[in-house]
C-alpha positions as CSV (number, residue, x, y, z in Angstrom):
1,M,44.6,-55.3,42.2
2,E,45.8,-55.2,38.6
3,D,46.7,-51.6,39.0
4,Q,48.9,-52.4,41.9
5,R,50.6,-55.2,40.0
6,S,51.4,-53.0,37.0
7,R,52.9,-50.4,39.4
8,R,55.1,-53.0,40.9
9,D,56.2,-54.2,37.4
10,E,57.1,-50.7,36.4
11,C,59.2,-50.3,39.6
12,R,61.1,-53.5,38.9
13,A,64.9,-53.1,39.4
14,E,67.7,-55.7,39.0
15,P,70.2,-55.7,41.8
16,I,73.8,-55.2,40.9
17,Q,77.0,-56.4,42.6
18,K,80.1,-54.3,43.1
19,V,83.5,-55.7,44.1
20,P,85.5,-52.9,45.7
21,S,89.3,-52.9,45.8
22,A,91.1,-53.7,49.1
23,D,92.3,-50.1,49.2
24,D,88.8,-48.7,48.9
25,L,87.6,-51.0,51.6
26,N,90.4,-49.8,54.0
27,E,89.6,-46.1,53.2
28,A,85.8,-46.3,53.4
29,H,83.7,-44.2,55.7
30,I,80.1,-44.9,56.4
31,A,77.2,-42.5,55.9
32,R,73.6,-43.0,57.1
33,L,71.0,-41.5,54.8
34,D,67.3,-41.0,55.4
35,V,65.5,-41.9,52.2
36,Q,61.8,-41.0,51.6
37,G,59.3,-42.3,49.1
38,M,60.3,-46.0,48.9
39,G,57.2,-48.1,48.8
40,C,58.5,-51.6,48.0
41,T,61.6,-53.8,47.9
42,N,62.1,-52.8,44.2
43,C,62.4,-49.1,45.3
44,G,65.1,-50.1,47.8
45,T,66.9,-52.0,45.1
46,R,66.7,-49.0,42.7
47,V,68.2,-46.7,45.4
48,R,70.9,-49.2,46.2
49,T,71.8,-49.7,42.5
50,S,71.9,-45.9,42.0
51,L,74.3,-45.5,44.9
52,L,76.5,-48.4,43.8
53,A,76.8,-46.8,40.3
54,L,78.6,-43.8,41.9
55,D,82.4,-43.9,41.7
56,G,83.7,-44.1,45.3
57,V,80.8,-46.0,46.7
58,V,82.0,-49.3,48.1
59,S,78.7,-50.8,49.3
60,A,75.2,-49.7,50.1
61,D,72.6,-51.3,52.3
62,V,69.1,-49.9,51.8
63,D,66.0,-50.8,53.9
64,W,62.9,-49.5,52.2
65,Q,60.7,-50.2,55.2
66,S,62.7,-48.0,57.6
67,G,63.7,-45.5,55.0
68,L,67.4,-45.9,55.8
69,A,70.5,-46.4,53.7
70,F,73.9,-47.1,55.0
71,V,76.6,-46.3,52.4
72,D,80.3,-47.1,52.6
73,Y,82.2,-44.6,50.5
74,V,85.7,-43.4,49.9
75,P,86.0,-39.7,50.8
76,T,88.8,-39.0,48.3
77,K,86.6,-40.2,45.5
78,T,83.1,-38.9,46.5
79,N,81.4,-37.1,49.3
80,T,78.1,-37.2,51.1
81,D,76.6,-34.4,48.9
82,A,77.1,-36.7,45.9
83,L,75.3,-39.6,47.7
84,I,72.1,-37.6,47.9
85,L,70.4,-38.3,44.6
């Protein structure tokens, strides 16, 4: 039990917020990504934070249980290859 708790603590990630511009929102396209290896909500938060840190990513919704991420991105600023971390 203690080993599981320490693994969860190591995986801890703080969620971030990103406020996109109106232009970016209007130009955004959506990508669906299959993400493997997420074992908890913190993993999903870590993936979401990494995606939001990329220039051109407007928003990211990551579900660790289904292994899916839906990412709104601006194609003139980034591309789907860059979203795959």
